[in-house]
PDB file of N, CA, C and O in Angstrom, chain B, residues numbered from 101:
ATOM      1  N   MET B 101     -14.101   4.195  -4.066  1.00  0.00           N
ATOM      2  CA  MET B 101     -15.370   3.667  -2.486  1.00  0.00           C
ATOM      3  C   MET B 101     -15.331   2.496  -2.667  1.00  0.00           C
ATOM      4  O   MET B 101     -15.312   1.986  -1.547  1.00  0.00           O
ATOM      5  N   LEU B 102     -15.306   1.723  -3.431  1.00  0.00           N
ATOM      6  CA  LEU B 102     -15.157   0.140  -3.572  1.00  0.00           C
ATOM      7  C   LEU B 102     -14.035  -0.385  -2.565  1.00  0.00           C
ATOM      8  O   LEU B 102     -14.161  -1.286  -1.735  1.00  0.00           O
ATOM      9  N   LEU B 103     -12.806   0.460  -2.857  1.00  0.00           N
ATOM     10  CA  LEU B 103     -11.705  -0.102  -2.102  1.00  0.00           C
ATOM     11  C   LEU B 103     -11.664   0.241  -0.653  1.00  0.00           C
ATOM     12  O   LEU B 103     -11.127  -0.557   0.115  1.00  0.00           O
ATOM     13  N   ALA B 104     -12.332   1.685  -0.067  1.00  0.00           N
ATOM     14  CA  ALA B 104     -12.318   1.759   1.145  1.00  0.00           C
ATOM     15  C   ALA B 104     -13.497   1.426   2.006  1.00  0.00           C
ATOM     16  O   ALA B 104     -13.687   1.631   3.205  1.00  0.00           O
ATOM     17  N   GLU B 105     -14.415   0.727   0.877  1.00  0.00           N
ATOM     18  CA  GLU B 105     -15.533  -0.073   2.109  1.00  0.00           C
ATOM     19  C   GLU B 105     -15.233  -1.212   2.235  1.00  0.00           C
ATOM     20  O   GLU B 105     -15.717  -1.747   3.232  1.00  0.00           O
ATOM     21  N   THR B 106     -14.331  -2.097   1.331  1.00  0.00           N
ATOM     22  CA  THR B 106     -13.605  -3.439   1.787  1.00  0.00           C
ATOM     23  C   THR B 106     -12.900  -3.345   2.521  1.00  0.00           C
ATOM     24  O   THR B 106     -12.840  -4.233   3.371  1.00  0.00           O
ATOM     25  N   LEU B 107     -12.019  -2.252   2.579  1.00  0.00           N
ATOM     26  CA  LEU B 107     -11.010  -2.313   3.634  1.00  0.00           C
ATOM     27  C   LEU B 107     -11.532  -1.900   4.777  1.00  0.00           C
ATOM     28  O   LEU B 107     -10.700  -2.131   5.655  1.00  0.00           O
ATOM     29  N   ARG B 108     -12.720  -1.283   5.332  1.00  0.00           N
ATOM     30  CA  ARG B 108     -13.441  -0.995   6.484  1.00  0.00           C
ATOM     31  C   ARG B 108     -13.938  -2.433   7.263  1.00  0.00           C
ATOM     32  O   ARG B 108     -13.814  -2.817   8.426  1.00  0.00           O
ATOM     33  N   ALA B 109     -14.764  -3.234   5.655  1.00  0.00           N
ATOM     34  CA  ALA B 109     -15.380  -4.140   6.313  1.00  0.00           C
ATOM     35  C   ALA B 109     -14.149  -5.981   6.338  1.00  0.00           C
ATOM     36  O   ALA B 109     -14.458  -7.140   6.614  1.00  0.00           O
ATOM     37  N   MET B 110     -12.667  -5.279   5.859  1.00  0.00           N
ATOM     38  CA  MET B 110     -12.351  -5.996   6.836  1.00  0.00           C
ATOM     39  C   MET B 110     -11.980  -5.866   7.900  1.00  0.00           C
ATOM     40  O   MET B 110     -11.980  -6.798   8.704  1.00  0.00           O
ATOM     41  N   ARG B 111     -11.599  -4.755   8.158  1.00  0.00           N
ATOM     42  CA  ARG B 111     -11.047  -3.977   9.357  1.00  0.00           C
ATOM     43  C   ARG B 111     -12.077  -4.591  10.705  1.00  0.00           C
ATOM     44  O   ARG B 111     -11.612  -4.887  11.806  1.00  0.00           O
ATOM     45  N   ALA B 112     -13.563  -4.700  10.329  1.00  0.00           N
ATOM     46  CA  ALA B 112     -14.846  -4.748  11.120  1.00  0.00           C
ATOM     47  C   ALA B 112     -14.708  -6.380  11.227  1.00  0.00           C
ATOM     48  O   ALA B 112     -15.178  -6.917  12.231  1.00  0.00           O
ATOM     49  N   ALA B 113     -14.146  -7.095  10.330  1.00  0.00           N
ATOM     50  CA  ALA B 113     -14.188  -8.527  10.628  1.00  0.00           C
ATOM     51  C   ALA B 113     -12.671  -8.950  11.260  1.00  0.00           C
ATOM     52  O   ALA B 113     -12.405 -10.151  11.221  1.00  0.00           O
ATOM     53  N   GLN B 114     -12.025  -8.360  11.632  1.00  0.00           N
ATOM     54  CA  GLN B 114     -10.903  -8.146  12.210  1.00  0.00           C
ATOM     55  C   GLN B 114      -9.730  -9.110  11.705  1.00  0.00           C
ATOM     56  O   GLN B 114      -9.210 -10.063  12.287  1.00  0.00           O
ATOM     57  N   TYR B 115      -9.431  -8.474  10.230  1.00  0.00           N
ATOM     58  CA  TYR B 115      -8.120  -8.709   9.519  1.00  0.00           C
ATOM     59  C   TYR B 115      -7.395  -7.789  10.065  1.00  0.00           C
ATOM     60  O   TYR B 115      -7.836  -6.711  10.462  1.00  0.00           O
ATOM     61  N   HIS B 116      -6.272  -8.141  10.119  1.00  0.00           N
ATOM     62  CA  HIS B 116      -4.910  -7.261  10.653  1.00  0.00           C
ATOM     63  C   HIS B 116      -4.179  -6.989   9.406  1.00  0.00           C
ATOM     64  O   HIS B 116      -3.287  -6.145   9.496  1.00  0.00           O
ATOM     65  N   VAL B 117      -4.308  -7.342   8.669  1.00  0.00           N
ATOM     66  CA  VAL B 117      -3.183  -7.143   7.165  1.00  0.00           C
ATOM     67  C   VAL B 117      -4.110  -7.246   5.911  1.00  0.00           C
ATOM     68  O   VAL B 117      -5.008  -8.045   5.646  1.00  0.00           O
ATOM     69  N   ALA B 118      -3.504  -5.977   5.096  1.00  0.00           N
ATOM     70  CA  ALA B 118      -4.087  -6.151   3.640  1.00  0.00           C
ATOM     71  C   ALA B 118      -2.663  -5.817   2.578  1.00  0.00           C
ATOM     72  O   ALA B 118      -2.098  -4.723   2.548  1.00  0.00           O
ATOM     73  N   TRP B 119      -2.298  -6.910   1.827  1.00  0.00           N
ATOM     74  CA  TRP B 119      -1.026  -6.519   1.341  1.00  0.00           C
ATOM     75  C   TRP B 119      -0.963  -6.045  -0.124  1.00  0.00           C
ATOM     76  O   TRP B 119      -1.447  -6.581  -1.122  1.00  0.00           O
ATOM     77  N   PHE B 120      -0.150  -4.754   0.007  1.00  0.00           N
ATOM     78  CA  PHE B 120      -0.545  -3.727  -1.666  1.00  0.00           C
ATOM     79  C   PHE B 120       0.742  -3.931  -2.156  1.00  0.00           C
ATOM     80  O   PHE B 120       1.641  -3.276  -1.628  1.00  0.00           O
ATOM     81  N   LEU B 121       1.054  -4.810  -3.181  1.00  0.00           N
ATOM     82  CA  LEU B 121       2.435  -4.713  -3.649  1.00  0.00           C
ATOM     83  C   LEU B 121       3.209  -3.132  -4.134  1.00  0.00           C
ATOM     84  O   LEU B 121       4.410  -2.869  -4.191  1.00  0.00           O
ATOM     85  N   TRP B 122       1.924  -2.184  -4.464  1.00  0.00           N
ATOM     86  CA  TRP B 122       2.404  -0.942  -4.687  1.00  0.00           C
ATOM     87  C   TRP B 122       1.410  -0.113  -4.386  1.00  0.00           C
ATOM     88  O   TRP B 122       0.190  -0.170  -4.537  1.00  0.00           O
ATOM     89  N   THR B 123       2.355   0.895  -3.805  1.00  0.00           N
ATOM     90  CA  THR B 123       1.357   2.156  -3.449  1.00  0.00           C
ATOM     91  C   THR B 123       1.798   3.615  -3.489  1.00  0.00           C
ATOM     92  O   THR B 123       2.981   3.814  -3.765  1.00  0.00           O
ATOM     93  N   SER B 124       0.992   4.684  -3.246  1.00  0.00           N
ATOM     94  CA  SER B 124       1.854   6.172  -3.269  1.00  0.00           C
ATOM     95  C   SER B 124       1.475   6.192  -1.848  1.00  0.00           C
ATOM     96  O   SER B 124       0.970   5.281  -1.192  1.00  0.00           O
ATOM     97  N   ASP B 125       1.879   7.668  -1.391  1.00  0.00           N
ATOM     98  CA  ASP B 125       1.931   7.960   0.001  1.00  0.00           C
ATOM     99  C   ASP B 125       0.155   8.408  -0.261  1.00  0.00           C
ATOM    100  O   ASP B 125      -0.559   8.153   0.709  1.00  0.00           O
ATOM    101  N   GLN B 126      -0.534   9.026  -1.462  1.00  0.00           N
ATOM    102  CA  GLN B 126      -1.618   9.620  -1.101  1.00  0.00           C
ATOM    103  C   GLN B 126      -2.499   7.972  -0.737  1.00  0.00           C
ATOM    104  O   GLN B 126      -3.388   7.934   0.113  1.00  0.00           O
ATOM    105  N   ALA B 127      -2.165   7.001  -1.350  1.00  0.00           N
ATOM    106  CA  ALA B 127      -3.020   5.760  -0.991  1.00  0.00           C
ATOM    107  C   ALA B 127      -2.704   5.345   0.246  1.00  0.00           C
ATOM    108  O   ALA B 127      -3.668   4.844   0.825  1.00  0.00           O
ATOM    109  N   ALA B 128      -1.642   5.371   0.901  1.00  0.00           N
ATOM    110  CA  ALA B 128      -1.453   5.121   2.061  1.00  0.00           C
ATOM    111  C   ALA B 128      -2.353   6.210   3.192  1.00  0.00           C
ATOM    112  O   ALA B 128      -2.566   5.683   4.284  1.00  0.00           O
ATOM    113  N   ARG B 129      -2.761   7.311   3.067  1.00  0.00           N
ATOM    114  CA  ARG B 129      -3.664   7.587   3.691  1.00  0.00           C
ATOM    115  C   ARG B 129      -4.890   7.320   3.503  1.00  0.00           C
ATOM    116  O   ARG B 129      -5.618   7.470   4.484  1.00  0.00           O
ATOM    117  N   LEU B 130      -5.447   6.899   2.359  1.00  0.00           N
ATOM    118  CA  LEU B 130      -6.717   6.013   2.127  1.00  0.00           C
ATOM    119  C   LEU B 130      -6.666   4.684   3.458  1.00  0.00           C
ATOM    120  O   LEU B 130      -7.532   4.192   4.181  1.00  0.00           O
ATOM    121  N   TYR B 131      -5.648   4.535   3.346  1.00  0.00           N
ATOM    122  CA  TYR B 131      -5.492   2.924   3.955  1.00  0.00           C
ATOM    123  C   TYR B 131      -5.618   3.297   5.724  1.00  0.00           C
ATOM    124  O   TYR B 131      -6.327   2.626   6.474  1.00  0.00           O
ATOM    125  N   ALA B 132      -5.008   4.170   6.062  1.00  0.00           N
ATOM    126  CA  ALA B 132      -4.550   4.775   7.461  1.00  0.00           C
ATOM    127  C   ALA B 132      -6.617   5.429   7.663  1.00  0.00           C
ATOM    128  O   ALA B 132      -7.427   5.016   8.493  1.00  0.00           O
ATOM    129  N   GLN B 133      -6.756   6.089   6.988  1.00  0.00           N
ATOM    130  CA  GLN B 133      -8.450   6.409   7.503  1.00  0.00           C
ATOM    131  C   GLN B 133      -9.358   5.091   7.441  1.00  0.00           C
ATOM    132  O   GLN B 133     -10.545   5.106   7.770  1.00  0.00           O
ATOM    133  N   CYS B 134      -8.803   4.149   7.068  1.00  0.00           N
ATOM    134  CA  CYS B 134      -9.984   2.969   7.131  1.00  0.00           C
ATOM    135  C   CYS B 134      -9.467   2.105   7.914  1.00  0.00           C
ATOM    136  O   CYS B 134      -9.797   0.924   7.810  1.00  0.00           O
ATOM    137  N   GLY B 135      -8.400   2.589   9.012  1.00  0.00           N
ATOM    138  CA  GLY B 135      -7.833   1.673  10.093  1.00  0.00           C
ATOM    139  C   GLY B 135      -6.593   0.903  10.357  1.00  0.00           C
ATOM    140  O   GLY B 135      -6.173   0.260  11.319  1.00  0.00           O
ATOM    141  N   PHE B 136      -5.982   1.298   8.717  1.00  0.00           N
ATOM    142  CA  PHE B 136      -4.733   0.082   8.788  1.00  0.00           C
ATOM    143  C   PHE B 136      -3.849   1.320   8.905  1.00  0.00           C
ATOM    144  O   PHE B 136      -4.100   2.503   8.677  1.00  0.00           O
ATOM    145  N   GLU B 137      -2.393   0.513   9.458  1.00  0.00           N
ATOM    146  CA  GLU B 137      -1.204   0.955   9.560  1.00  0.00           C
ATOM    147  C   GLU B 137       0.137   0.127   8.989  1.00  0.00           C
ATOM    148  O   GLU B 137       0.404  -1.073   8.939  1.00  0.00           O
ATOM    149  N   GLU B 138       0.956   1.512   8.523  1.00  0.00           N
ATOM    150  CA  GLU B 138       2.155   0.549   7.564  1.00  0.00           C
ATOM    151  C   GLU B 138       2.832  -0.164   8.650  1.00  0.00           C
ATOM    152  O   GLU B 138       3.043   0.165   9.817  1.00  0.00           O
ATOM    153  N   ALA B 139       3.182  -1.448   7.839  1.00  0.00           N
ATOM    154  CA  ALA B 139       4.062  -2.158   8.931  1.00  0.00           C
ATOM    155  C   ALA B 139       5.358  -2.469   8.223  1.00  0.00           C
ATOM    156  O   ALA B 139       6.176  -3.165   8.823  1.00  0.00           O
ATOM    157  N   ARG B 140       5.654  -1.994   6.919  1.00  0.00           N
ATOM    158  CA  ARG B 140       6.948  -2.396   5.901  1.00  0.00           C
ATOM    159  C   ARG B 140       6.582  -1.431   5.116  1.00  0.00           C
ATOM    160  O   ARG B 140       5.509  -0.985   4.710  1.00  0.00           O
ATOM    161  N   ARG B 141       8.007  -1.126   4.940  1.00  0.00           N
ATOM    162  CA  ARG B 141       8.344  -0.064   3.557  1.00  0.00           C
ATOM    163  C   ARG B 141       9.347  -0.565   2.678  1.00  0.00           C
ATOM    164  O   ARG B 141      10.418  -0.903   3.181  1.00  0.00           O
ATOM    165  N   PHE B 142       9.181  -0.668   1.469  1.00  0.00           N
ATOM    166  CA  PHE B 142      10.735  -0.992   0.721  1.00  0.00           C
ATOM    167  C   PHE B 142      11.281   0.193   0.118  1.00  0.00           C
ATOM    168  O   PHE B 142      10.541   1.176   0.147  1.00  0.00           O
ATOM    169  N   ALA B 143      12.329   0.315  -0.383  1.00  0.00           N
ATOM    170  CA  ALA B 143      13.586   1.282  -0.640  1.00  0.00           C
ATOM    171  C   ALA B 143      13.358   0.499  -2.396  1.00  0.00           C
ATOM    172  O   ALA B 143      13.722  -0.630  -2.724  1.00  0.00           O
ATOM    173  N   VAL B 144      12.536   1.705  -3.414  1.00  0.00           N
ATOM    174  CA  VAL B 144      12.564   1.178  -4.558  1.00  0.00           C
ATOM    175  C   VAL B 144      14.288   1.870  -5.448  1.00  0.00           C
ATOM    176  O   VAL B 144      14.535   3.072  -5.544  1.00  0.00           O
ATOM    177  N   LEU B 145      14.860   1.177  -5.771  1.00  0.00           N
ATOM    178  CA  LEU B 145      16.138   2.025  -6.301  1.00  0.00           C
ATOM    179  C   LEU B 145      16.096   1.408  -7.709  1.00  0.00           C
ATOM    180  O   LEU B 145      15.735   0.279  -8.041  1.00  0.00           O
ATOM    181  N   ALA B 146      16.641   2.618  -8.592  1.00  0.00           N
ATOM    182  CA  ALA B 146      16.637   2.340 -10.206  1.00  0.00           C
ATOM    183  C   ALA B 146      18.293   2.969 -10.386  1.00  0.00           C
ATOM    184  O   ALA B 146      19.064   3.567  -9.636  1.00  0.00           O
ATOM    185  N   ALA B 147      18.343   2.532 -11.639  1.00  0.00           N
ATOM    186  CA  ALA B 147      19.750   3.147 -12.042  1.00  0.00           C
ATOM    187  C   ALA B 147      19.599   3.053 -13.801  1.00  0.00           C
ATOM    188  O   ALA B 147      19.232   2.044 -14.403  1.00  0.00           O
ATOM    189  N   GLU B 148      19.971   4.334 -14.415  1.00  0.00           N
ATOM    190  CA  GLU B 148      20.303   3.831 -15.843  1.00  0.00           C
ATOM    191  C   GLU B 148      21.567   3.150 -16.207  1.00  0.00           C
ATOM    192  O   GLU B 148      22.685   3.333 -15.724  1.00  0.00           O
ATOM    193  N   LEU B 149      21.214   2.367 -17.102  1.00  0.00           N
ATOM    194  CA  LEU B 149      22.376   1.897 -17.572  1.00  0.00           C
ATOM    195  C   LEU B 149      23.176   2.021 -18.989  1.00  0.00           C
ATOM    196  O   LEU B 149      22.415   1.935 -19.953  1.00  0.00           O
ATOM    197  N   GLU B 150      24.205   2.160 -19.234  1.00  0.00           N
ATOM    198  CA  GLU B 150      24.548   2.612 -20.591  1.00  0.00           C
ATOM    199  C   GLU B 150      24.836   1.266 -21.352  1.00  0.00           C
ATOM    200  O   GLU B 150      25.565   0.457 -20.778  1.00  0.00           O
ATOM    201  N   VAL B 151      24.293   0.929 -22.687  1.00  0.00           N
ATOM    202  CA  VAL B 151      24.495   0.034 -23.161  1.00  0.00           C
ATOM    203  C   VAL B 151      25.444   0.261 -24.419  1.00  0.00           C
ATOM    204  O   VAL B 151      25.083   1.033 -25.307  1.00  0.00           O
ATOM    205  N   GLU B 152      26.756  -0.469 -24.496  1.00  0.00           N
ATOM    206  CA  GLU B 152      27.627  -0.081 -25.832  1.00  0.00           C
ATOM    207  C   GLU B 152      27.268  -1.177 -27.092  1.00  0.00           C
ATOM    208  O   GLU B 152      27.021  -2.377 -26.972  1.00  0.00           O
ATOM    209  N   GLY B 153      27.315  -0.460 -28.189  1.00  0.00           N
ATOM    210  CA  GLY B 153      27.197  -1.325 -29.271  1.00  0.00           C
ATOM    211  C   GLY B 153      26.406  -0.920 -30.242  1.00  0.00           C
ATOM    212  O   GLY B 153      26.243  -1.623 -31.239  1.00  0.00           O
TER     213      GLY B 153
END
């Protein structure tokens, strides 16, 4: 609830961006409900490496 209220207050103060380093699609829906929209999405790539020795 605190995050939602903070985002609403930011939107009311006409802040246009709020940066989150990592989020899920579920959290993104919360931000959208508070009036924010996605500006950028990054792909996270991972690979298992084999270590010899």
